[in-house]
C-alpha positions as a printed NumPy array, in Angstrom:
array([[  1.809, -27.955,   2.168],
       [ -1.276, -28.327,   0.192],
       [ -2.231, -25.176,  -2.679],
       [ -5.481, -23.824,  -1.802],
       [ -5.947, -21.717,  -4.673],
       [ -9.154, -19.68 ,  -2.655],
       [ -6.21 , -17.559,  -0.8  ],
       [ -3.906, -15.762,  -3.904],
       [ -7.932, -14.955,  -5.645],
       [ -9.089, -13.418,  -1.903],
       [ -5.75 , -11.688,  -1.871],
       [ -6.761,  -9.728,  -5.478],
       [-10.771,  -9.468,  -4.283],
       [ -9.385,  -7.732,  -1.065],
       [ -6.532,  -4.805,  -3.066],
       [ -8.144,  -4.77 ,  -6.177],
       [-11.173,  -4.191,  -8.267],
       [-10.307,  -6.716, -10.709],
       [-12.945,  -9.748, -11.32 ],
       [-11.731, -12.951,  -9.921],
       [-14.168, -16.265,  -9.406],
       [-15.924, -15.981,  -6.255],
       [-15.07 , -17.783,  -2.736],
       [-18.363, -19.197,  -1.658],
       [-17.05 , -20.579,   2.216],
       [-15.689, -17.676,   3.507],
       [-13.299, -18.039,   6.361],
       [-11.919, -15.084,   8.208],
       [ -8.451, -17.351,   8.885],
       [ -8.124, -17.288,   4.757],
       [ -7.925, -13.572,   5.045],
       [ -4.633, -14.198,   6.741],
       [ -3.276, -17.212,   5.155],
       [ -4.095, -15.161,   1.859],
       [ -0.972, -12.143,   2.798],
       [  1.89 , -13.544,   1.651],
       [  0.333, -13.006,  -1.735],
       [ -0.03 ,  -9.631,  -1.237],
       [  3.333,  -8.679,  -2.413],
       [  1.896, -10.266,  -6.203],
       [ -1.147,  -8.704,  -6.071],
       [  1.221,  -5.701,  -5.826],
       [  3.21 ,  -6.922,  -9.068],
       [ -0.38 ,  -7.128, -10.77 ],
       [ -1.074,  -3.543, -10.271],
       [  2.826,  -2.36 , -10.991],
       [  2.018,  -4.362, -14.568],
       [ -1.423,  -2.484, -15.282],
       [  0.324,   1.117, -13.709],
       [  3.842,   0.796, -15.434],
       [  1.89 ,  -0.087, -18.934],
       [ -0.673,   2.753, -18.885],
       [  2.008,   5.201, -17.96 ],
       [  4.419,   4.404, -20.271],
       [  1.741,   4.32 , -23.314],
       [  0.294,   7.751, -22.123],
       [  3.97 ,   9.055, -21.186],
       [  4.154,   8.855, -25.861],
       [  1.935,  12.049, -26.036],
       [  2.937,  13.809, -22.391],
       [  3.836,  13.491, -19.088],
       [  0.562,  15.076, -17.438],
       [ -1.006,  12.731, -19.555],
       [  0.763,   9.877, -18.395],
       [  0.687,  10.862, -14.543],
       [ -3.229,  11.133, -14.738],
       [ -4.031,   8.411, -16.427],
       [ -1.486,   6.465, -14.192],
       [ -3.081,   8.042, -11.046],
       [ -6.548,   7.156, -12.033],
       [ -5.948,   3.757, -12.536],
       [ -4.104,   3.616,  -9.562],
       [ -6.997,   4.976,  -7.231],
       [ -9.416,   2.753,  -9.739],
       [ -8.102,  -0.71 ,  -9.557],
       [ -7.405,  -0.373,  -5.627],
       [-11.436,   0.922,  -5.224],
       [-10.012,   3.779,  -2.897],
       [ -9.428,   1.384,  -0.599],
       [ -5.808,   2.425,   1.295],
       [ -6.894,   5.741,   0.449],
       [-10.362,   5.429,   2.764],
       [ -7.438,   4.199,   5.142],
       [ -5.2  ,   7.412,   4.889],
       [ -7.925,   9.611,   5.208],
       [ -9.336,   7.614,   8.647],
       [ -5.639,   7.744,  10.165],
       [ -5.54 ,  11.217,   9.971],
       [ -8.897,  12.152,  10.731],
       [ -8.062,   9.714,  13.933],
       [ -4.662,  11.52 ,  14.308],
       [ -6.161,  14.902,  14.01 ],
       [ -8.724,  14.53 ,  16.501],
       [ -6.812,  12.013,  19.125],
       [ -4.008,  14.465,  20.542],
       [ -2.327,  10.758,  22.032],
       [ -5.578,   9.775,  23.104],
       [ -5.809,   5.82 ,  22.084],
       [ -9.484,   5.645,  22.708],
       [-10.515,   8.818,  21.272],
       [ -8.409,   7.836,  18.069],
       [-10.583,   4.696,  17.626],
       [-13.143,   6.374,  18.296],
       [-12.71 ,   8.812,  15.079],
       [-11.765,   5.799,  12.882],
       [-15.002,   4.409,  13.308],
       [-16.841,   7.386,  12.668],
       [-18.073,   7.214,   9.071],
       [-18.08 ,  11.215,   8.404],
       [-14.867,  12.093,   6.907],
       [-13.167,  15.491,   9.263],
       [-11.357,  18.416,   7.675],
       [ -7.67 ,  16.152,   8.188],
       [ -8.836,  13.948,   6.287],
       [ -9.702,  16.022,   3.369],
       [ -6.476,  17.266,   3.564],
       [ -4.84 ,  13.989,   3.242],
       [ -6.483,  12.999,   0.171],
       [ -5.76 ,  16.871,  -1.307],
       [ -2.316,  16.061,  -0.238],
       [ -1.902,  12.813,  -1.439],
       [ -3.443,  12.736,  -4.707],
       [ -1.242,  16.511,  -5.415],
       [  2.2  ,  14.462,  -4.483],
       [  1.238,  11.066,  -6.496],
       [ -0.059,  12.967,  -9.274],
       [  3.309,  15.527,  -9.586],
       [  5.4  ,  12.147,  -8.886],
       [  3.762,  10.309, -11.596],
       [  4.138,  13.561, -14.419],
       [  7.853,  13.957, -13.204],
       [  8.667,  10.176, -13.267],
       [  7.439,   8.973, -17.144],
       [  9.715,  12.881, -17.613],
       [ 12.719,  11.341, -16.842],
       [ 11.109,   8.019, -18.78 ],
       [ 11.647,   5.661, -15.458],
       [  8.279,   3.993, -15.649],
       [  9.725,   0.515, -14.945],
       [ 10.189,   1.447, -11.601],
       [  6.215,   1.85 , -11.37 ],
       [  6.089,  -2.508, -11.226],
       [  7.897,  -2.807,  -7.538],
       [  6.515,   0.243,  -6.095],
       [  2.727,  -1.105,  -5.634],
       [  4.445,  -4.482,  -4.474],
       [  6.649,  -2.84 ,  -2.042],
       [  3.898,  -1.471,  -0.783],
       [  1.96 ,  -4.281,   0.054],
       [  4.931,  -6.017,   1.316],
       [  5.358,  -3.691,   4.225],
       [  1.749,  -4.995,   5.149],
       [  3.032,  -8.143,   6.124],
       [  5.453,  -6.715,   8.003],
       [  3.167,  -3.657,   9.919],
       [  0.295,  -6.614,  10.337],
       [  3.511,  -7.714,  13.002],
       [  3.001,  -4.407,  15.653],
       [  0.261,  -5.11 ,  18.457],
       [ -3.307,  -4.181,  16.736],
       [ -5.167,  -1.871,  18.709],
       [ -8.619,  -3.096,  18.416],
       [-10.528,  -5.949,  16.8  ],
       [-10.802,  -6.044,  13.887],
       [ -8.998,  -6.39 ,  10.092],
       [ -5.822,  -5.867,  11.687],
       [ -5.977,  -8.139,  13.896],
       [ -6.89 , -11.088,  11.438],
       [ -3.19 ,  -9.769,  10.057],
       [ -1.936, -10.163,  13.563],
       [ -2.839, -13.816,  13.307],
       [  0.532, -14.587,  10.943],
       [  3.526, -15.482,  12.268],
       [  7.302, -14.483,  10.669],
       [  6.767, -17.069,   8.2  ],
       [ 10.183, -17.953,   5.245],
       [  7.72 , -16.573,   2.787],
       [  8.216, -12.882,   4.617],
       [ 12.086, -13.728,   3.779],
       [ 11.927, -15.286,   0.488],
       [  9.325, -11.983,  -0.924],
       [ 11.839,  -9.773,   0.604],
       [ 14.57 , -11.445,  -1.247],
       [ 12.847, -11.248,  -4.386],
       [ 11.827,  -7.74 ,  -4.497],
       [ 15.027,  -6.719,  -3.672],
       [ 16.961,  -8.675,  -6.719],
       [ 13.946,  -7.227,  -8.623],
       [ 14.908,  -3.413,  -7.848],
       [ 18.368,  -3.596,  -7.581],
       [ 18.207,  -5.105, -11.493],
       [ 15.175,  -2.941, -12.415],
       [ 15.486,   0.435,  -9.889],
       [ 18.249,   0.416,  -7.381],
       [ 16.697,   3.373,  -6.059],
       [ 13.782,   1.115,  -4.488],
       [ 16.084,  -0.59 ,  -2.297],
       [ 15.568,   2.324,   0.236],
       [ 12.002,   0.652,   0.676],
       [ 12.799,  -1.391,   3.565],
       [ 13.947,   1.731,   5.211],
       [ 10.353,   3.56 ,   4.837],
       [  9.053,   0.16 ,   5.617],
       [ 10.771,  -0.282,   8.964],
       [ 10.456,   3.774,   9.847],
       [  6.793,   3.725,   9.186],
       [  6.421,   0.476,  11.665],
       [  8.845,   2.774,  14.407],
       [  6.355,   6.266,  13.67 ],
       [  3.407,   3.72 ,  14.485],
       [  4.718,   2.594,  17.357],
       [  5.881,   5.874,  18.647],
       [  2.659,   7.486,  18.277],
       [ -0.041,   4.762,  18.433],
       [  1.67 ,   1.831,  19.744],
       [  0.258,  -0.573,  17.481],
       [ -1.736,  -0.409,  14.345],
       [ -5.111,  -0.673,  12.918],
       [ -6.627,  -1.907,   9.151],
       [ -6.28 ,   2.123,   8.741],
       [ -2.787,   2.24 ,   9.627],
       [ -2.521,  -0.614,   7.026],
       [ -3.26 ,   0.892,   4.278],
       [ -2.546,   4.222,   5.744],
       [  0.938,   2.884,   5.149],
       [  0.898,   1.723,   1.721],
       [ -0.449,   4.965,   0.152],
       [  2.767,   6.616,   2.443],
       [  4.729,   3.721,   1.309],
       [  4.233,   4.234,  -2.286],
       [  4.169,   8.269,  -2.443],
       [  7.641,   8.091,  -0.829],
       [  9.077,   5.208,  -3.326],
       [  8.332,   7.97 ,  -5.913],
       [ 10.376,  11.091,  -4.262],
       [ 12.482,   8.37 ,  -3.596],
       [ 13.352,   7.27 ,  -7.05 ],
       [ 13.294,  11.317,  -7.846],
       [ 16.037,  11.689,  -5.792],
       [ 18.137,   9.315,  -6.528],
       [ 18.086,   9.729, -10.201],
       [ 19.475,  13.247,  -9.492]])
């Protein structure tokens, strides 16, 4: 199989604000082809995140948490936080009506449910990062973003609720790369942070919740899942350390 350099570059472009070479001829199918690179992009994010938290923790755990949270938000451009906010608004207004849910997702305005979700998520990440830095467990931050973006590969197999970004990911079928990435992440978690072996359970549980609540997924649901998984894994790290 011929290697297409555009796939990893597009994965970095889509998930981060890091500078990359420009892709002149974009094809919609290319985004789906780039999806298997998402966990590796998450690992790249984890390198920056764990380094910043490690260095800042030498001064103070709260400083490390603030530096880590700001970097986490900047490097992703707030993309997944936006998805969490939109999904929260949709769920708050939908009352189990799929049509209403999709209509709210298309509204560019931020509602009260979205604001509350952003506040809760930001506060949770900030406090959990501080506690993790205090316990000197910053190495777990290498893998948490990677696991969350691995989740996208699993959730994108759910039925798309509407045409758009999620539908493009849904073109992807189960491939060998999915299992290779899973094995690599499990092995790395076992040696670096065994508490992160709970990640597959969290990813599976979110997929079950999406099917029960919505009957499928959208691009915003994928972004929200990344945020929820990251916070869930931070929490698991701390609980399983006690």
